[in-house]
C-alpha positions in Angstrom: -17.3 -67.6 -76.2 -15.5 -65.1 -78.4 -18.0 -62.1 -79.0 -18.7 -60.8 -82.2 -17.7 -57.5 -82.7 -20.4 -55.0 -84.1 -19.6 -54.1 -87.7 -22.1 -50.9 -87.9 -19.5 -49.7 -85.1 -15.8 -50.8 -85.6 -15.9 -51.7 -89.3 -15.1 -54.6 -91.4 -11.0 -54.7 -90.0 -12.9 -55.3 -86.9 -14.7 -58.5 -87.7 -11.6 -60.5 -88.8 -9.9 -60.3 -85.5 -10.0 -62.3 -82.5 -11.2 -59.5 -80.0 -12.9 -60.6 -77.4 -14.7 -57.4 -76.0 -15.8 -54.7 -78.6 -14.3 -51.9 -76.0 -11.2 -53.1 -77.1 -11.2 -51.8 -80.7 -11.2 -48.0 -81.3 -9.1 -44.6 -80.4 -6.2 -45.0 -78.5 -6.5 -42.9 -75.3 -3.6 -42.7 -73.3 -2.6 -40.6 -70.6 -0.7 -38.4 -72.6 -2.3 -38.1 -76.1 -4.9 -39.6 -78.3 -4.5 -41.6 -81.6 -7.5 -42.1 -83.8 -8.8 -45.3 -85.3 -8.7 -43.9 -88.7 -4.8 -42.3 -88.5 -3.0 -44.5 -90.3 -0.1 -41.7 -91.6 3.1 -42.0 -91.4 5.3 -40.6 -88.6 7.7 -38.2 -90.3 9.4 -35.6 -88.2 10.6 -35.9 -84.5 7.9 -33.9 -83.1 5.3 -36.4 -85.2 7.1 -39.4 -83.5 7.1 -37.9 -80.1 3.6 -37.2 -80.0 2.6 -41.1 -81.1 5.1 -42.4 -78.2 3.3 -40.1 -75.7 0.0 -41.4 -76.6 1.5 -45.0 -76.3 3.5 -45.0 -73.4 1.7 -46.5 -70.6 1.7 -50.7 -70.1 5.4 -51.0 -70.5 6.2 -48.1 -67.8 3.1 -49.3 -65.8 4.1 -53.2 -65.5 7.8 -52.4 -64.7 7.2 -49.6 -62.0 4.2 -51.6 -60.9 7.1 -54.8 -60.2 9.2 -52.1 -57.8 6.1 -52.4 -55.8 6.4 -53.5 -51.1 8.1 -56.7 -52.0 10.6 -55.1 -54.0 11.4 -52.3 -51.9 11.9 -55.2 -49.2 14.1 -57.5 -51.3 16.2 -54.5 -52.6 16.6 -52.7 -49.4 17.7 -56.3 -47.5 20.3 -56.7 -50.2 21.6 -53.1 -49.4 21.4 -53.4 -45.8 22.9 -57.0 -45.3 25.6 -57.0 -48.3 25.9 -53.3 -49.1 25.9 -52.9 -53.1 27.6 -56.3 -53.5 24.8 -57.5 -55.5 23.7 -54.6 -57.7 25.2 -56.5 -60.7 21.5 -58.8 -60.5 19.7 -55.8 -61.4 22.0 -55.5 -64.7 21.8 -59.3 -65.7 17.6 -58.7 -65.1 17.4 -56.1 -68.1 17.7 -58.8 -71.0 15.4 -61.2 -69.3 12.7 -58.0 -68.4 13.0 -57.2 -72.0 12.6 -60.5 -74.2 9.7 -61.6 -71.8 8.1 -58.5 -72.0 8.3 -57.8 -75.6 6.9 -61.3 -76.4 3.8 -60.8 -74.1 3.1 -56.7 -75.7 3.6 -58.7 -79.2 1.0 -61.5 -78.1 -1.3 -58.9 -77.0 -0.9 -56.5 -80.1 -1.1 -59.0 -82.6 -3.7 -61.1 -81.2 -5.9 -58.9 -79.4 -6.7 -61.7 -76.6 -5.5 -61.9 -73.5 -2.8 -64.2 -72.1 -5.2 -67.0 -69.8 -7.5 -67.0 -72.8 -4.6 -68.1 -75.2 -3.1 -70.7 -72.8 -6.5 -72.5 -72.3 -7.5 -72.0 -76.2 -4.3 -73.3 -77.6 -3.3 -76.0 -74.6 -7.2 -77.2 -73.5 -8.0 -77.0 -70.2 -6.1 -79.1 -68.6 -3.1 -77.2 -69.1 -4.6 -73.7 -68.6 -5.9 -74.1 -65.7 -3.1 -74.8 -63.9 -1.6 -71.8 -65.2 -4.6 -69.7 -64.3 -4.9 -70.8 -60.9 -1.3 -70.4 -60.1 -1.8 -66.5 -61.1 -5.0 -66.3 -58.9 -3.3 -67.9 -55.9 0.1 -65.7 -56.4 -1.7 -62.4 -57.3 -3.8 -62.8 -54.3 -1.1 -62.9 -52.0 1.1 -60.7 -53.9 -2.0 -58.1 -53.1 -1.7 -59.0 -49.6 2.0 -57.6 -49.2 1.2 -54.4 -51.1 -0.9 -53.8 -48.4 1.7 -54.9 -45.8 3.5 -52.3 -47.1 1.0 -49.6 -46.9 0.6 -50.6 -43.4 4.5 -50.0 -42.8 4.4 -46.8 -44.8 1.8 -45.4 -42.8 3.4 -46.9 -39.3 6.3 -44.7 -40.0 4.6 -41.6 -41.0 2.4 -42.1 -37.7 -0.9 -42.5 -39.6 -3.6 -45.1 -37.9 -2.6 -47.9 -40.1 -6.3 -49.2 -40.2 -7.3 -45.9 -41.4 -4.7 -46.1 -44.1 -5.2 -48.9 -45.2 -9.1 -49.0 -45.9 -8.1 -45.3 -47.5 -5.7 -46.9 -49.8 -8.1 -49.5 -50.6 -10.5 -47.0 -51.8 -8.0 -45.2 -53.8 -7.5 -48.2 -55.3 -10.9 -48.8 -56.2 -12.3 -45.9 -57.5 -9.4 -44.8 -59.7 -10.6 -48.0 -61.9 -14.1 -47.2 -61.4 -14.1 -43.8 -63.4 -15.4 -45.5 -66.4 -12.6 -44.0 -68.3 -9.1 -46.1 -69.6 -7.5 -42.7 -70.3 -8.6 -41.3 -66.7 -7.0 -44.4 -64.9 -3.8 -44.3 -66.9 -3.5 -40.6 -66.1 -3.6 -41.5 -62.3 -1.0 -44.7 -62.8 1.6 -42.7 -64.7 1.1 -40.2 -61.7 2.1 -42.6 -59.5 4.9 -43.9 -61.6 6.4 -40.0 -61.8 6.4 -40.8 -57.6 8.5 -43.7 -57.6 11.2 -41.4 -58.7 11.7 -40.2 -55.1 13.9 -43.0 -54.8 16.4 -41.1 -56.8 16.3 -37.8 -54.5 16.8 -40.1 -51.4 19.5 -41.6 -53.2 21.5 -38.3 -53.3 20.6 -37.1 -49.6 21.9 -40.4 -48.5 25.8 -40.1 -50.5 26.5 -43.6 -51.3 30.1 -44.3 -52.8 29.2 -43.6 -56.7 32.5 -45.7 -57.6 31.9 -48.6 -55.9 28.2 -49.2 -57.2 29.7 -48.3 -60.9 32.0 -51.2 -60.2 29.7 -53.5 -58.2 26.8 -52.8 -61.4 29.6 -54.8 -64.0 31.5 -57.0 -61.8 29.5 -59.9 -60.2 30.3 -60.6 -56.7 28.9 -63.2 -53.8 29.6 -61.7 -50.7 30.3 -63.2 -47.7 32.1 -65.9 -49.1 31.8 -69.6 -49.1 30.0 -69.6 -45.1 26.7 -67.3 -46.3 26.8 -68.9 -50.2 23.3 -70.3 -49.2 21.7 -67.3 -47.9 23.1 -65.1 -50.7 21.7 -67.4 -53.2 18.4 -67.1 -51.6 18.6 -63.5 -52.0 19.4 -63.5 -55.3 16.6 -65.7 -56.2 14.2 -63.2 -54.3 15.8 -60.3 -56.5 15.0 -62.4 -59.5 11.2 -63.7 -58.0 10.3 -59.7 -57.1 11.6 -58.4 -60.6 10.2 -61.2 -62.7 7.3 -62.0 -61.6 4.4 -64.0 -63.2 1.4 -61.6 -62.9 3.4 -59.1 -65.1 3.3 -61.3 -68.2 -0.8 -61.3 -67.6 -0.9 -57.5 -67.1 1.1 -56.4 -70.0 -0.4 -58.4 -72.8 -4.5 -57.6 -71.1 -3.3 -53.9 -70.8 -1.9 -53.3 -74.7 -5.2 -55.0 -75.3 -7.0 -52.6 -73.4 -5.2 -49.6 -74.5 -6.2 -50.9 -78.1 -2.5 -50.8 -79.7 -1.6 -52.7 -82.7 1.2 -53.8 -84.1 1.8 -50.8 -86.3 2.7 -49.4 -83.2 5.1 -51.7 -81.9 8.4 -49.9 -82.4 6.9 -47.2 -79.4 5.4 -49.7 -77.8 8.9 -51.3 -77.4 10.0 -48.0 -76.5 7.7 -47.8 -73.8 8.9 -50.8 -72.2 12.5 -49.9 -72.2 11.5 -46.6 -70.4 9.6 -48.9 -67.6 13.1 -51.4 -67.9 15.4 -48.1 -67.3 13.0 -46.2 -64.5 12.8 -49.6 -62.5 16.5 -50.2 -62.7 17.0 -46.7 -61.5 15.0 -47.2 -58.7 16.1 -50.7 -57.9 19.7 -49.0 -57.7 19.0 -45.9 -55.8 17.3 -48.0 -52.9 20.1 -50.5 -52.7 22.7 -48.1 -52.8 20.7 -46.0 -50.7 20.3 -48.9 -47.7 23.8 -49.9 -48.0 25.0 -46.6 -47.4 22.8 -45.9 -44.5 23.6 -49.0 -42.8 27.4 -49.0 -43.5 29.5 -49.3 -40.5 26.5 -49.9 -38.0 25.0 -52.0 -35.7 22.0 -52.8 -38.6 24.2 -53.5 -41.5 23.6 -57.2 -42.0 20.4 -57.2 -39.6 17.5 -56.4 -42.1 14.1 -56.4 -40.2 11.7 -54.6 -42.8 11.1 -51.5 -44.9 10.1 -49.4 -41.7 13.7 -50.3 -40.4 14.9 -49.2 -43.6 13.2 -46.1 -43.6 14.4 -45.4 -39.6 18.1 -46.3 -41.0 17.6 -43.4 -43.3 16.8 -41.2 -41.2 19.2 -41.9 -39.1 21.8 -41.1 -41.4 20.2 -38.9 -44.0 17.5 -36.8 -41.7 14.3 -37.0 -41.0 13.1 -35.7 -44.5 14.8 -38.8 -46.4 13.2 -41.2 -44.1 9.7 -39.6 -44.7 10.7 -39.3 -48.6 11.3 -42.8 -48.4 7.9 -44.1 -46.8 6.2 -42.0 -49.1 7.9 -43.8 -51.9 7.1 -47.1 -50.3 3.1 -46.0 -50.0 3.3 -44.9 -54.0 5.3 -48.1 -54.9 2.7 -50.3 -52.7 -0.4 -48.4 -54.4 0.8 -48.8 -58.1 1.5 -52.3 -57.4 -2.2 -53.0 -56.3 -3.3 -51.4 -59.2 -1.9 -53.6 -61.5 -1.8 -57.1 -59.7 -5.7 -56.7 -59.1 -6.2 -55.4 -62.9 -4.2 -58.4 -63.7 -6.5 -60.6 -62.0 -9.6 -58.8 -63.6 -8.3 -59.3 -67.0 -7.8 -62.7 -66.6 -11.1 -63.6 -65.1 -12.7 -61.9 -68.1 -10.8 -63.6 -70.6 -11.2 -67.1 -69.2 -14.7 -67.1 -68.5 -15.7 -64.5 -71.6 -17.0 -61.3 -70.1 -16.8 -57.6 -70.6 -13.5 -56.7 -69.3 -12.2 -53.2 -70.2 -11.4 -50.0 -68.6 -13.1 -48.2 -71.4 -16.5 -49.5 -69.8 -18.4 -48.2 -66.7 -19.1 -50.3 -64.1 -22.8 -51.2 -65.2 -21.1 -52.1 -68.7 -18.7 -54.5 -67.0 -20.1 -55.6 -63.4 -18.1 -59.1 -63.2 -14.6 -57.4 -64.0 -15.2 -55.0 -61.7 -16.3 -56.8 -58.8 -13.6 -59.4 -59.2 -11.1 -56.4 -59.1 -12.8 -54.3 -55.8 -12.9 -57.9 -53.7 -9.5 -58.5 -54.2 -8.7 -55.4 -53.0 -11.0 -55.8 -50.0 -9.9 -59.1 -49.5 -6.6 -58.3 -49.3 -6.9 -55.4 -47.3 -9.4 -56.8 -44.7 -6.4 -59.7 -44.3 -3.8 -57.2 -43.5 -6.3 -55.6 -41.0 -6.6 -59.1 -39.1 -4.9 -58.6 -35.5 -2.1 -61.1 -35.3 -1.7 -62.0 -39.2 1.6 -62.9 -39.9 2.6 -60.0 -42.1 6.6 -60.4 -42.4 5.8 -64.6 -43.1 3.8 -63.6 -46.1 6.0 -61.4 -48.1 8.3 -63.9 -47.5 5.9 -66.5 -48.8 5.1 -64.7 -52.3 8.6 -64.0 -53.2 9.0 -67.9 -52.5 6.0 -68.7 -54.4 7.0 -66.0 -57.5 10.6 -67.4 -58.0 9.2 -71.2 -57.7 6.2 -70.7 -60.3 8.1 -68.5 -62.8 9.3 -71.5 -64.9 5.9 -72.3 -65.7 4.6 -69.1 -67.1 7.7 -68.7 -69.0 7.3 -71.9 -70.9 4.0 -71.2 -72.0 4.8 -67.6 -72.9 7.4 -69.4 -75.2 5.5 -71.9 -76.7 2.8 -69.3 -77.3 5.5 -67.0 -79.6 5.9 -69.9 -81.8 2.5 -70.6 -82.3 2.6 -69.9 -86.1 -1.6 -69.8 -86.0 -1.4 -67.1 -83.2 1.5 -64.8 -84.3 2.0 -65.5 -87.8 4.8 -63.5 -89.4 5.6 -62.0 -85.4 6.7 -65.2 -84.6 10.0 -65.7 -82.8 13.1 -65.9 -84.5 15.9 -68.4 -83.6 17.5 -66.1 -81.2 15.1 -65.1 -79.2 14.2 -68.8 -78.8 17.7 -69.8 -77.4 17.5 -67.0 -75.3 14.2 -67.7 -73.8 15.3 -71.5 -73.5 18.3 -70.6 -71.4 16.4 -68.5 -68.8 13.7 -71.4 -68.6 16.7 -73.6 -67.8 18.5 -71.2 -65.1 15.0 -70.4 -63.9 13.9 -74.0 -63.5 17.2 -74.2 -61.6 16.6 -71.2 -59.1 13.2 -72.8 -58.8 14.7 -76.3 -57.5 17.4 -74.4 -55.1 14.6 -72.0 -53.6 12.0 -75.4 -52.9 15.3 -77.0 -51.5 15.8 -74.1 -48.7 12.5 -74.1 -48.0 12.0 -77.5 -47.0 15.8 -78.2 -45.7 16.3 -74.7 -44.0 20.0 -75.8 -42.7 20.7 -76.6 -46.4 24.6 -76.3 -47.2 26.9 -74.5 -50.1 27.8 -77.9 -51.5 24.1 -78.8 -51.7 22.7 -76.0 -53.4 26.5 -76.5 -55.9 25.2 -79.8 -56.4 22.0 -78.7 -57.7 23.1 -76.5 -60.3 25.8 -78.7 -61.6 23.1 -81.1 -62.2 20.9 -78.9 -63.7 23.3 -77.7 -65.9 24.4 -81.0 -67.3 20.4 -81.9 -67.9 20.3 -78.3 -69.8 23.3 -79.3 -71.8 22.0 -82.6 -72.9 18.6 -81.4 -73.3 19.9 -78.3 -75.5 21.7 -81.0 -77.5 18.9 -83.0 -78.3 17.1 -80.1 -79.3 19.8 -79.2 -81.4 19.9 -82.2 -83.0 16.4 -83.2 -83.5 16.1 -79.6 -85.1 18.9 -80.6 -87.8 17.5 -83.7 -88.6 13.6 -82.2 -89.0 15.5 -79.8 -91.3 17.3 -82.1 -93.5 14.0 -84.1 -93.9 11.8 -81.7 -94.7 13.5 -78.1 -95.9 11.3 -75.3 -95.3 10.9 -73.1 -98.3 13.0 -70.2 -99.3 10.8 -67.4 -99.4 6.5 -66.8 -99.1 4.2 -67.0 -96.2 5.1 -70.4 -95.4 8.7 -69.9 -94.0 9.0 -69.8 -90.4 10.2 -66.5 -90.3 9.0 -64.3 -93.2 7.8 -60.9 -92.0 5.9 -59.9 -95.0 3.1 -57.8 -94.1 3.2 -58.2 -90.6 2.4 -54.3 -89.8 -1.3 -55.2 -91.0 -1.3 -59.0 -89.9 -3.8 -59.9 -86.6 -4.5 -63.2 -85.1 -7.7 -64.5 -87.0 -10.8 -65.8 -84.2 -10.0 -68.2 -82.0 -12.9 -70.4 -83.3 -11.0 -70.6 -87.0 -7.7 -71.9 -85.5 -7.1 -75.5 -85.0 -5.5 -76.4 -81.8 -1.8 -77.6 -82.2 -0.8 -81.3 -81.6 1.9 -81.4 -78.7 4.9 -84.0 -79.7 5.3 -86.4 -77.1 8.6 -85.1 -76.1 7.4 -82.3 -75.5 4.2 -83.5 -73.4 6.5 -85.4 -71.4 8.6 -82.3 -70.3 5.6 -80.1 -69.5 4.0 -82.6 -67.5 7.6 -83.4 -65.5 8.0 -79.7 -65.0 4.0 -79.0 -63.9 4.6 -82.1 -61.7 7.4 -80.6 -60.3 5.7 -77.2 -59.9 2.8 -78.3 -58.3 4.6 -80.8 -56.0 7.0 -77.6 -54.8 4.1 -74.8 -54.2 2.3 -77.5 -52.5 5.1 -78.1 -50.2 5.8 -74.4 -49.9 2.6 -73.5 -48.5 2.6 -76.2 -46.5 5.8 -75.3 -44.9 4.9 -71.3 -44.6 1.6 -72.3 -42.6 3.6 -74.8 -40.4 6.0 -71.5 -39.8 2.9 -69.3 -39.1 1.5 -71.9 -36.8 4.7 -71.8 -34.6 5.4 -75.7 -35.2 
């Protein structure tokens, strides 16, 4: 049930919102500054705007850098070691996808005050919500294991005992959240984000060809020719899966809420998101470029093994210091990734079951929230320490599942951002809807290709092109149907030209917040949309089960 915020504590404004935990209302206490709840003054002058931005910075930066985690190190490193810098263009193409997806969730968080998991359950019902939340829990648990795999690989390269390194990292991850202070946690997280910039000096120490990288950033290229098209396509899908992950949606929305960011600070949070995107692209490009230069002309080129192998190759090319810095950067990335993924799950659990879920609270004030967080970390650390665990297979499996399940998460995100009861004057405009719909179509296509390749390892390039062609035709037909239906509806019942009834009227939006959930009427889903969502969900469910079965079969040696 929705908790009632104490009016004596939070004032009259808080009573009209849908905030589930009263700790989510109050002063913004960021790592780099504080904004009082009653501070409604205009930000005039560069100094005032900079101070406000510093106080807001955090959600966008952490969610982006958290995605440059152990899995990203492996994927970007594999691209660089096996194909040089020829796949750099994928990073540039993903920038608008990253921004549009994460801008929608930060808008949902700031306007509604309710986490992503709870909104899906409340607006679409238990049937649809259960699938979405179960997907998240399974994928997050596996992703967290890959973060600890990254920790073991970094520790092994540095000559540290793996068991001790895993236990110490788990203790740091848990202790950092258990301080009972949002501000202290964010300071630790941002310090780790700064550590991700170690990839920049590594890049310069390795001396890649900058002119070649600049060209590969803007000119799409599929290396290896027709014979390697299937392998390259799978790696591209891996880059998409590791760069645009479902947990990001749940994490950023809840973190924006926990930081107490409201719509009046939207432009500063968007700037925070852009800072994060720039950092993640720089990191990914530096990693791919360093791996490409380190292995060019060597026996290791085209023979990626794991991130420890990347560290060894970089050390052989640029010296021991460069290898050590790479291992430290991997360790840093794994820890911040574990922070974000664990919090994403703990926030979602708090949303779904209506328990207190805020880093502003101490352990006694949110026992369930902290228990989920610590339990996940302990479980993942324990799995990694089991002798004989198929760690490499787990890493590959997580990337595969992320690519398979991402379309589902994006569909719910798009529907929520067009729900006028939820976002009011903050609903999507037609351009955002068109772009996101196209992205969903591409993600579904990539998901089908990925599933087919896992089930049929010998899939040919021709089969992949056939899948792309069929999906393209279906996408064009679906777009035509939607456009025709919209024009017909507009002619029959044209919208008003002004006022709150107009779908894209933005009047007074800085002060608009979603009313309490129990006051909203559940939207009626059109038959066509219901059929489409059912088909997508059925496919994703079957694909997920088949992929998991295939991974288990490989792990058992069949």
